[in-house]
VORO-617152 format. One line per field, with one value per atom (N, C-alpha, C, O): residue number from 1; z, x, y. Coordinates in steps of 0.2 Angstrom, whole numbers. Layout:
REM VORO-617152
i: (NUM/...)
z: (Z/...)
x: (X/...)
y: (Y/...)
END
This chain:
REM VORO-617152
i: (1/1/1/1/2/2/2/2/3/3/3/3/4/4/4/4/5/5/5/5/6/6/6/6/7/7/7/7/8/8/8/8/9/9/9/9/10/10/10/10/11/11/11/11/12/12/12/12/13/13/13/13/14/14/14/14/15/15/15/15/16/16/16/16/17/17/17/17/18/18/18/18/19/19/19/19/20/20/20/20/21/21/21/21/22/22/22/22/23/23/23/23/24/24/24/24/25/25/25/25/26/26/26/26/27/27/27/27/28/28/28/28/29/29/29/29/30/30/30/30/31/31/31/31/32/32/32/32/33/33/33/33/34/34/34/34/35/35/35/35/36/36/36/36/37/37/37/37/38/38/38/38/39/39/39/39/40/40/40/40/41/41/41/41/42/42/42/42/43/43/43/43/44/44/44/44/45/45/45/45/46/46/46/46/47/47/47/47/48/48/48/48/49/49/49/49/50/50/50/50/51/51/51/51/52/52/52/52/53/53/53/53/54/54/54/54/55/55/55/55/56/56/56/56/57/57/57/57/58/58/58/58/59/59/59/59/60/60/60/60/61/61/61/61/62/62/62/62/63/63/63/63/64/64/64/64/65/65/65/65/66/66/66/66/67/67/67/67/68/68/68/68/69/69/69/69/70/70/70/70/71/71/71/71/72/72/72/72/73/73/73/73/74/74/74/74/75/75/75/75/76/76/76/76/77/77/77/77/78/78/78/78/79/79/79/79/80/80/80/80/81/81/81/81/82/82/82/82/83/83/83/83/84/84/84/84/85/85/85/85/86/86/86/86/87/87/87/87/88/88/88/88/89/89/89/89/90/90/90/90/91/91/91/91/92/92/92/92/93/93/93/93/94/94/94/94/95/95/95/95/96/96/96/96/97/97/97/97/98/98/98/98/99/99/99/99/100/100/100/100/101/101/101/101/102/102/102/102/103/103/103/103/104/104/104/104/105/105/105/105/106/106/106/106/107/107/107/107/108/108/108/108/109/109/109/109/110/110/110/110/111/111/111/111/112/112/112/112/113/113/113/113/114/114/114/114/115/115/115/115/116/116/116/116/117/117/117/117/118/118/118/118/119/119/119/119/120/120/120/120/121/121/121/121/122/122/122/122/123/123/123/123/124/124/124/124/125/125/125/125/126/126/126/126/127/127/127/127/128/128/128/128/129/129/129/129/130/130/130/130/131/131/131/131/132/132/132/132/133/133/133/133/134/134/134/134/135/135/135/135/136/136/136/136/137/137/137/137/138/138/138/138/139/139/139/139/140/140/140/140/141/141/141/141/142/142/142/142/143/143/143/143/144/144/144/144/145/145/145/145/146/146/146/146/147/147/147/147/148/148/148/148/149/149/149/149/150/150/150/150/151/151/151/151/152/152/152/152/153/153/153/153/154/154/154/154/155/155/155/155/156/156/156/156/157/157/157/157/158/158/158/158/159/159/159/159/160/160/160/160/161/161/161/161/162/162/162/162/163/163/163/163/164/164/164/164/165/165/165/165/166/166/166/166/167/167/167/167/168/168/168/168/169/169/169/169/170/170/170/170/171/171/171/171/172/172/172/172/173/173/173/173/174/174/174/174/175/175/175/175/176/176/176/176/177/177/177/177/178/178/178/178/179/179/179/179/180/180/180/180/181/181/181/181/182/182/182/182/183/183/183/183/184/184/184/184/185/185/185/185/186/186/186/186/187/187/187/187/188/188/188/188/189/189/189/189/190/190/190/190/191/191/191/191/192/192/192/192/193/193/193/193/194/194/194/194/195/195/195/195/196/196/196/196/197/197/197/197/198/198/198/198/199/199/199/199/200/200/200/200/201/201/201/201/202/202/202/202/203/203/203/203/204/204/204/204/205/205/205/205/206/206/206/206/207/207/207/207/208/208/208/208/209/209/209/209/210/210/210/210/211/211/211/211/212/212/212/212/213/213/213/213/214/214/214/214/215/215/215/215/216/216/216/216/217/217/217/217/218/218/218/218/219/219/219/219/220/220/220/220/221/221/221/221/222/222/222/222/223/223/223/223/224/224/224/224/225/225/225/225/226/226/226/226/227/227/227/227/228/228/228/228/229/229/229/229/230/230/230/230/231/231/231/231/232/232/232/232/233/233/233/233/234/234/234/234/235/235/235/235/236/236/236/236/237/237/237/237/238/238/238/238/239/239/239/239/240/240/240/240/241/241/241/241/242/242/242/242/243/243/243/243/244/244/244/244/245/245/245/245/246/246/246/246/247/247/247/247/248/248/248/248/249/249/249/249/250/250/250/250/251/251/251/251/252/252/252/252/253/253/253/253)
z: (-80/-73/-71/-65/-76/-74/-70/-66/-72/-68/-61/-56/-60/-53/-49/-43/-52/-49/-47/-41/-52/-50/-45/-41/-44/-39/-32/-28/-32/-26/-24/-18/-29/-27/-25/-20/-27/-25/-18/-14/-16/-10/-4/1/-6/-1/-2/1/-6/-8/-2/-1/3/9/15/21/15/21/23/20/28/31/26/27/21/17/13/12/11/7/11/8/18/22/24/24/25/27/23/25/16/11/11/9/14/14/21/22/26/33/35/39/34/37/34/38/28/25/27/29/27/29/37/39/41/48/49/54/46/48/45/49/40/37/42/44/44/48/55/58/58/64/64/69/59/58/57/60/54/53/60/61/64/70/76/79/76/82/80/85/74/73/66/61/67/61/58/52/62/60/56/52/58/55/51/51/48/45/39/39/35/30/32/30/37/40/43/42/48/52/47/49/43/38/35/35/32/28/33/32/38/43/46/47/49/53/48/50/41/37/35/35/32/30/35/34/41/47/51/53/51/56/52/52/50/48/41/41/37/30/31/28/34/35/39/38/44/48/43/43/39/34/29/28/27/22/26/23/32/36/36/36/38/38/31/31/26/19/18/16/20/19/24/22/30/34/31/31/28/25/19/19/15/8/9/6/14/15/19/19/23/28/25/28/19/16/15/16/12/10/16/17/20/25/31/33/32/38/37/41/30/28/26/22/28/26/19/17/15/8/4/-2/7/4/-2/-7/-1/-7/-13/-19/-13/-19/-21/-27/-16/-17/-22/-27/-21/-25/-32/-36/-34/-40/-45/-43/-52/-57/-58/-64/-53/-54/-53/-49/-55/-54/-47/-47/-43/-36/-37/-33/-41/-42/-44/-42/-49/-51/-45/-45/-41/-35/-31/-29/-30/-26/-29/-26/-36/-39/-39/-38/-39/-39/-32/-31/-27/-20/-19/-16/-22/-22/-26/-23/-32/-36/-33/-33/-29/-26/-20/-19/-16/-11/-13/-10/-19/-22/-24/-23/-27/-29/-23/-23/-17/-11/-9/-7/-9/-7/-11/-9/-18/-22/-21/-21/-20/-19/-12/-12/-7/-1/-2/1/-6/-7/-11/-10/-16/-19/-15/-16/-10/-6/-1/0/1/5/2/4/-4/-8/-9/-8/-11/-13/-6/-7/-1/6/8/10/7/9/5/8/-2/-6/-4/-4/-3/-2/5/5/10/17/17/20/14/14/10/12/4/1/5/5/9/13/19/20/22/27/25/28/19/16/14/15/12/11/17/16/23/29/32/38/28/30/34/38/34/38/34/28/38/35/38/44/33/35/35/30/40/40/33/30/31/25/21/24/15/11/4/-1/3/-3/-9/-7/-15/-20/-22/-20/-27/-29/-32/-31/-36/-40/-35/-36/-30/-25/-21/-19/-19/-16/-21/-18/-27/-32/-32/-32/-33/-33/-26/-27/-21/-14/-14/-12/-16/-16/-21/-19/-27/-32/-29/-29/-26/-23/-17/-16/-13/-7/-10/-7/-15/-18/-20/-19/-24/-27/-21/-21/-16/-11/-5/-1/-6/-1/-4/-1/-11/-14/-11/-10/-8/-5/1/3/4/10/9/14/3/2/2/6/-2/-2/5/7/8/14/20/23/20/25/23/28/17/15/17/20/16/18/25/27/29/36/39/43/36/38/37/41/31/30/34/36/36/41/48/51/51/58/60/66/55/57/57/57/59/58/63/62/70/75/76/76/75/75/69/70/64/58/59/57/62/63/68/67/73/78/75/76/71/69/63/63/59/54/56/54/61/63/68/67/72/76/72/74/68/64/59/58/56/52/55/53/61/65/67/66/69/71/65/65/60/54/50/48/50/46/50/47/56/60/60/59/61/62/55/54/50/44/40/36/40/35/36/32/42/43/41/42/38/37/29/26/27/20/17/11/21/19/20/22/20/21/16/18/11/6/8/4/13/15/17/15/20/22/19/20/17/14/18/16/25/30/30/33/29/29/23/24/18/11/11/9/12/12/16/13/22/26/24/24/21/18/12/11/8/2/3/-1/8/10/13/12/16/18/12/12/6/0/-3/-5/-4/-7/-3/-6/3/7/12/15/13/18/25/29/27/33/36/32/42/45/47/48/48/51/58/59/62/68/68/73/62/61/61/60/62/62/55/50/54/47/46/51/40/38/37/31/42/42/47/52/46/51/58/59/63/70/73/79/69/71/72/69/77/79/73/70/72/67/60/56/60/53/51/55/45/41/34/31/31/24/19/14/21/17/15/10/20/20/14/12/12/7/0/-5/-1/-7/-12/-11/-18/-23/-26/-29/-25/-28/-24/-27/-18/-15/-17/-16/-22/-24/-29/-28/-34/-39/-35/-37/-31/-27/-23/-23/-19/-15/-19/-17/-25/-29/-32/-32/-34/-37/-32/-33/-26/-21/-19/-17/-18/-16/-22/-20/-28/-33/-33/-34/-31/-30/-25/-25/-19/-13/-15/-12/-18/-20/-24/-23/-29/-34/-30/-30/-25/-21/-16/-16/-13/-8/-12/-10/-18/-21/-24/-23/-27/-29/-24/-24/-18/-12/-10/-8/-9/-7/-11/-9/-18/-23/-23/-23/-22/-22/-16/-16/-10/-4/-4/-2/-7/-7/-12/-10/-18/-22/-19/-19/-15/-12/-6/-5/-2/3/2/5/-4/-5/-10/-9/-14/-19/-16/-18/-10/-7/-4/-2)
x: (-60/-59/-66/-68/-70/-77/-81/-84/-80/-84/-82/-86/-75/-72/-75/-77/-75/-77/-85/-87/-89/-96/-97/-102/-93/-93/-92/-96/-87/-85/-91/-93/-94/-99/-105/-109/-107/-112/-111/-116/-105/-104/-105/-107/-104/-105/-111/-112/-116/-122/-126/-129/-127/-131/-127/-129/-121/-117/-118/-121/-115/-115/-111/-112/-108/-104/-109/-107/-114/-119/-121/-122/-122/-124/-118/-118/-112/-106/-104/-102/-104/-102/-106/-103/-112/-116/-116/-115/-117/-118/-112/-113/-106/-100/-98/-97/-99/-97/-103/-102/-109/-115/-114/-115/-112/-111/-106/-107/-100/-95/-97/-95/-100/-102/-108/-107/-112/-118/-115/-117/-110/-107/-103/-103/-100/-96/-100/-99/-106/-110/-114/-115/-115/-118/-113/-115/-108/-103/-98/-96/-97/-91/-93/-90/-99/-102/-97/-96/-94/-89/-83/-81/-81/-76/-78/-74/-84/-87/-82/-81/-80/-75/-69/-67/-66/-60/-61/-57/-66/-67/-70/-68/-74/-77/-71/-71/-67/-61/-56/-54/-54/-49/-52/-48/-58/-61/-61/-60/-63/-64/-58/-57/-53/-47/-42/-37/-42/-38/-41/-37/-47/-50/-55/-55/-61/-67/-65/-67/-62/-61/-56/-58/-50/-46/-50/-48/-54/-58/-63/-63/-66/-71/-67/-69/-61/-57/-55/-55/-53/-51/-57/-57/-63/-69/-71/-74/-70/-71/-66/-68/-60/-55/-57/-56/-60/-62/-68/-68/-72/-78/-76/-78/-73/-71/-67/-67/-62/-57/-60/-58/-65/-67/-73/-74/-75/-81/-78/-82/-72/-70/-66/-66/-62/-57/-61/-59/-67/-71/-72/-74/-72/-74/-67/-67/-61/-55/-53/-49/-56/-55/-57/-56/-61/-63/-68/-68/-72/-77/-73/-76/-67/-63/-58/-56/-56/-51/-53/-50/-60/-63/-65/-67/-64/-67/-61/-55/-62/-57/-55/-57/-53/-52/-45/-41/-42/-36/-36/-39/-32/-32/-29/-31/-25/-22/-28/-28/-32/-38/-43/-47/-44/-48/-46/-50/-39/-37/-38/-40/-36/-38/-45/-46/-49/-57/-58/-62/-55/-56/-54/-57/-48/-45/-49/-51/-51/-55/-62/-65/-65/-72/-71/-75/-65/-64/-63/-65/-59/-58/-65/-66/-69/-76/-79/-82/-79/-83/-80/-83/-73/-70/-72/-73/-72/-74/-81/-82/-86/-93/-93/-97/-89/-90/-87/-89/-82/-79/-84/-84/-87/-92/-98/-100/-100/-105/-103/-106/-97/-94/-93/-95/-91/-90/-97/-98/-102/-108/-112/-115/-111/-114/-110/-113/-103/-100/-102/-103/-102/-104/-111/-112/-116/-123/-123/-127/-121/-121/-117/-120/-111/-108/-111/-111/-115/-119/-125/-126/-128/-133/-131/-134/-125/-123/-121/-122/-118/-117/-123/-123/-128/-135/-137/-141/-136/-139/-133/-133/-129/-124/-118/-115/-117/-111/-105/-104/-100/-93/-88/-88/-84/-79/-72/-70/-68/-61/-57/-53/-59/-56/-62/-66/-63/-68/-66/-66/-63/-61/-66/-72/-64/-68/-70/-68/-75/-78/-72/-71/-68/-62/-57/-54/-56/-51/-53/-50/-60/-63/-63/-62/-64/-64/-57/-56/-52/-45/-43/-40/-45/-44/-47/-43/-53/-56/-52/-51/-51/-47/-40/-38/-37/-30/-31/-27/-36/-38/-39/-37/-42/-44/-37/-36/-33/-27/-22/-19/-21/-17/-19/-15/-25/-28/-29/-31/-27/-28/-24/-26/-18/-14/-17/-15/-22/-25/-29/-29/-32/-36/-32/-33/-26/-22/-19/-18/-17/-14/-18/-16/-25/-29/-32/-33/-32/-34/-29/-30/-22/-17/-16/-15/-17/-17/-22/-22/-28/-34/-33/-35/-30/-28/-23/-23/-18/-13/-15/-13/-18/-20/-27/-28/-31/-38/-41/-37/-47/-51/-49/-46/-50/-48/-41/-40/-36/-29/-28/-24/-31/-29/-32/-29/-38/-41/-37/-36/-35/-30/-24/-22/-20/-14/-15/-11/-19/-20/-22/-19/-27/-29/-23/-22/-20/-15/-9/-7/-7/-1/-3/1/-9/-11/-11/-9/-14/-15/-8/-7/-4/3/7/10/7/11/8/12/1/-2/0/1/0/2/9/11/13/20/24/27/23/27/25/29/19/16/20/20/23/26/34/37/36/43/45/40/51/52/52/51/53/52/45/45/40/33/31/27/35/33/36/35/40/44/39/41/34/28/22/21/17/11/6/2/7/2/3/-2/8/9/8/8/6/6/-1/0/-6/-13/-13/-15/-11/-12/-7/-9/-1/3/0/1/-3/-6/-12/-13/-15/-21/-19/-23/-13/-10/-9/-11/-7/-6/-12/-13/-17/-23/-28/-31/-29/-35/-32/-36/-25/-22/-25/-26/-25/-27/-21/-19/-19/-14/-16/-23/-12/-15/-18/-23/-16/-20/-26/-29/-28/-35/-35/-40/-29/-28/-27/-25/-28/-27/-19/-16/-17/-10/-8/-8/-7/-4/1/1/5/10/7/2/10/8/5/4/2/-1/4/9/2/7/8/3/14/17/17/20/15/16/23/27/24/30/29/24/32/30/31/28/36/37/31/30/26/20/16/11/16/12/15/12/21/24/21/21/19/15/20/17/26/31/30/31/27/26/20/19/15/9/11/9/15/17/21/20/25/29/25/26/20/16/11/10/9/5/9/6/15/19/21/20/22/24/18/19/12/6/5/3/5/4/9/8/16/21/19/20/17/15/9/9/4/-1/1/-1/5/7/11/10/16/20/15/16/11/6/2/0/-1/-6/-2/-5/4/8/10/10/12/14/8/9/2/-3/-6/-8/-5/-7/-3/-6/4/8/7/7/6/5/-2/-2/-7/-14/-13/-16/-10/-9/-6/-8/0/3/-1/-1/-4/-8/-14/-15/-18/-24/-22/-26/-17/-16/-12/-12/-9/-5/-9/-6)
y: (-38/-34/-32/-31/-30/-28/-33/-31/-39/-44/-45/-46/-44/-45/-39/-39/-33/-27/-27/-26/-30/-30/-36/-35/-41/-46/-43/-44/-38/-35/-30/-30/-27/-22/-26/-24/-32/-36/-38/-39/-40/-43/-37/-39/-31/-26/-22/-16/-25/-21/-20/-14/-24/-23/-22/-24/-19/-18/-10/-7/-9/-2/3/9/1/5/10/16/7/11/18/23/17/23/27/33/23/27/32/37/31/35/42/47/42/48/51/57/47/49/53/58/50/53/60/65/61/68/73/78/70/74/76/82/72/73/78/83/78/82/89/94/90/97/100/106/96/98/100/105/96/98/104/108/105/111/117/122/117/122/124/130/119/120/122/127/119/120/126/129/127/132/136/136/140/143/148/149/152/157/154/157/148/145/139/134/139/133/130/124/134/132/129/123/132/129/123/118/122/116/111/105/112/107/103/97/107/103/100/94/104/101/95/90/95/89/83/78/85/80/76/70/80/76/74/70/77/75/69/65/69/63/59/53/62/58/55/49/58/54/48/43/49/43/38/32/40/35/31/25/35/32/27/21/29/25/18/13/19/13/8/2/11/7/3/-2/7/4/-2/-7/-1/-6/-12/-18/-11/-16/-20/-26/-17/-20/-24/-30/-21/-24/-30/-35/-29/-35/-40/-46/-39/-44/-49/-54/-47/-51/-58/-63/-59/-65/-68/-74/-64/-66/-70/-75/-67/-70/-78/-81/-80/-86/-90/-95/-87/-90/-90/-94/-85/-84/-91/-91/-95/-101/-100/-103/-94/-93/-91/-92/-89/-87/-92/-93/-96/-101/-106/-109/-108/-113/-111/-115/-105/-102/-102/-100/-102/-102/-94/-92/-91/-84/-82/-86/-76/-74/-70/-65/-72/-69/-61/-57/-60/-53/-49/-43/-51/-47/-46/-41/-51/-51/-45/-41/-45/-39/-32/-27/-32/-26/-24/-18/-28/-27/-24/-19/-27/-24/-17/-12/-16/-9/-4/2/-6/-2/0/6/-5/-4/1/6/0/5/12/17/12/19/22/28/18/21/24/29/20/22/29/33/29/35/41/46/40/45/48/54/43/45/49/54/47/51/58/63/59/65/70/76/67/71/73/79/69/71/76/81/76/81/88/93/88/94/97/103/93/96/99/104/95/98/104/109/104/110/116/122/115/121/123/129/119/120/124/129/121/124/131/136/131/137/143/149/141/146/149/155/144/146/151/156/149/153/160/165/160/167/171/177/167/171/174/179/171/174/179/180/181/186/184/187/177/174/176/175/178/180/175/174/172/167/170/174/169/171/168/172/162/159/157/153/159/157/155/159/149/147/147/146/149/149/142/137/142/135/131/125/135/132/129/124/133/130/124/120/124/118/112/107/113/108/105/99/109/107/104/98/106/103/96/91/95/88/83/78/86/82/80/74/84/83/78/73/79/75/68/63/67/60/57/51/61/58/56/51/60/59/54/53/52/47/40/35/39/33/27/22/29/24/21/15/25/22/16/11/15/9/3/-2/2/-4/-5/-11/0/0/-3/-8/0/-3/-10/-14/-12/-18/-23/-29/-22/-26/-27/-32/-21/-22/-26/-30/-25/-29/-37/-41/-38/-45/-48/-54/-44/-46/-47/-52/-42/-42/-41/-41/-41/-40/-33/-28/-32/-26/-21/-16/-23/-18/-16/-10/-20/-18/-13/-8/-15/-11/-4/1/-3/3/7/13/4/8/10/16/5/7/12/17/12/17/24/29/24/31/34/40/29/32/35/40/31/33/39/43/39/44/51/56/51/57/60/66/56/58/60/66/57/58/64/69/65/71/77/82/77/83/85/91/80/81/82/87/77/77/83/85/85/90/96/101/97/104/104/109/98/98/97/96/99/99/92/91/87/80/77/71/81/78/73/69/72/66/60/55/60/53/48/42/49/45/48/54/44/46/50/54/48/51/59/62/62/69/73/79/70/73/77/83/74/78/84/89/84/90/95/101/94/99/102/108/98/101/105/110/103/108/114/119/115/121/126/132/123/126/129/134/124/126/130/134/127/130/135/139/135/140/138/142/131/129/124/120/126/122/115/115/110/104/104/100/109/110/114/115/116/119/127/130/129/137/139/135/146/149/149/151/147/147/155/157/158/165/167/163/172/173/175/178/172/173/167/166/162/156/151/150/147/141/137/135/135/130/133/130/139/142/144/147/142/145/146/143/151/153/147/147/143/137/133/129/133/128/131/127/137/139/139/141/136/136/131/125/134/129/124/119/124/119/113/107/113/107/103/97/106/103/97/91/98/92/87/81/89/84/80/74/83/79/74/68/76/72/66/61/68/63/57/51/60/55/51/45/54/50/45/39/46/41/36/30/37/32/28/21/30/26/22/16/24/20/14/9/15/10/5/-1/7/3/-2/-8/2/-2/-7/-12/-4/-9/-15/-20/-14/-20/-25/-31/-22/-26/-30/-36/-27/-30/-35/-41/-34/-39/-45/-51/-44/-50/-54/-60/-51/-54/-58/-64/-55/-58/-64/-69/-64/-69/-75/-81/-74/-79/-82/-89/-78/-80/-85/-90/-83/-86/-92/-97/-92/-97/-103/-109/-102/-107/-113/-118)
END
């Protein structure tokens, strides 16, 4: 498996992914600090997990999946390799890119937040370091499903339709499903719901407190955390296996 993973890493060595993993999290943190200083913590996380992060994951899937597809997968068909392992390597490389971006985002948020506090900036919501660490770990786990999902869509319909479908459906589902008891029914609503619990931020970017639009006390119940994490893990396994089987049949035929 290591050889397959290194091969995927080499394929993407000189692509935009290397810059994307750093530029997108840095951009969202800097924009939040500049445009919404008073609400820096709220907007940094909300803009990131609602818009910029799923966009970045979709672009990761587009880049990783398109390396071989643009040549009709001929570069791997002629090799004595297991197609299932090739798919696994693509998923693992996408997960690595996702993890690096999240680490950059966490580091930037902590650094900029500390600096703003140093100059006497007061935030309506100021999560502790532990809460932010937990939020990023949960964000990582609940976003794993996006990698095989975007890879599979990219293989089926191409890059641009995949980007439109993923971002359109994710935006709608994350806002709507996150507010209901059945938020785990589709993976797009899980992350936004769990961020309500951990960071006390609603999907619409408001503070999760009585009086704000869409707030209900149920959104803050911690029992939703293990349910959401388990559902996300299940969705990841299902999408990974479905994509793997489809890729094996498609390339080997």
